[in-house]
C-alpha positions in Angstrom: 33.7 -16.5 -3.7 34.7 -15.4 -0.3 31.6 -15.0 1.9 33.1 -11.9 3.5 34.0 -10.1 0.4 33.6 -6.2 0.3 30.9 -6.5 -2.4 28.8 -8.9 -0.5 29.1 -6.7 2.6 28.1 -3.6 0.6 25.0 -5.4 -0.8 24.0 -6.5 2.7 24.3 -3.0 4.0 22.3 -1.5 1.1 19.6 -4.1 1.8 19.5 -3.1 5.5 19.4 0.6 4.6 16.6 0.2 2.0 14.3 -1.2 4.7 14.3 2.2 6.6 12.0 4.0 4.3 9.8 1.0 3.6 9.3 0.3 7.3 8.4 3.9 8.1 5.9 4.1 5.2 4.4 0.7 6.1 3.8 1.8 9.7 2.0 5.0 8.6 -0.1 3.2 6.0 -1.1 0.4 8.5 -2.0 2.9 11.1 -4.1 4.9 8.6 -5.8 1.8 7.3 -6.7 0.5 10.7 -8.2 3.9 11.7 -10.2 4.0 8.4 -11.5 0.5 8.9 -12.4 1.2 12.5 -14.3 4.4 11.6 -16.1 3.1 8.5 -16.7 -0.6 9.2 -17.1 -0.8 13.0 -18.6 2.6 13.9 -20.3 3.2 10.5 -18.9 6.7 10.0 -20.0 8.1 13.3 -16.4 8.7 14.4 -15.1 9.5 10.9 -12.0 11.8 11.4 -11.0 10.7 14.9 -10.1 7.0 14.4 -8.1 7.8 11.3 -6.2 10.6 13.1 -5.5 8.6 16.3 -4.3 5.5 14.4 -2.4 7.7 11.9 -0.6 9.2 14.9 0.1 5.8 16.3 1.4 4.7 12.9 3.8 7.7 12.8 4.9 7.0 16.3 5.6 3.3 15.4 7.5 4.4 12.3 9.8 6.7 14.3 10.2 4.0 16.9 11.3 1.6 14.2 13.7 4.3 12.8 15.2 4.8 16.2 15.7 1.1 16.7 17.3 0.8 13.3 19.6 3.7 14.0 20.8 2.2 17.2 21.6 -1.3 15.8 25.2 -2.3 16.4 25.7 -4.0 13.1 24.9 -1.1 10.8 
């Protein structure tokens, strides 16, 4: 089989595109989880909504940053 066949190229592109949603969701969940753990385990609930909101915002920012980087890749 030719390593540069159209089917192989299509599958590679689909694999690259499927990472877009997964990377955004993972960034948001990691940010939320870090904020939750920081609030509940480190500060014992004294800063309950603030750590989650700050780290959720950072996770959303990281997700959009990743989307921007993926959108500007030269090989897509």
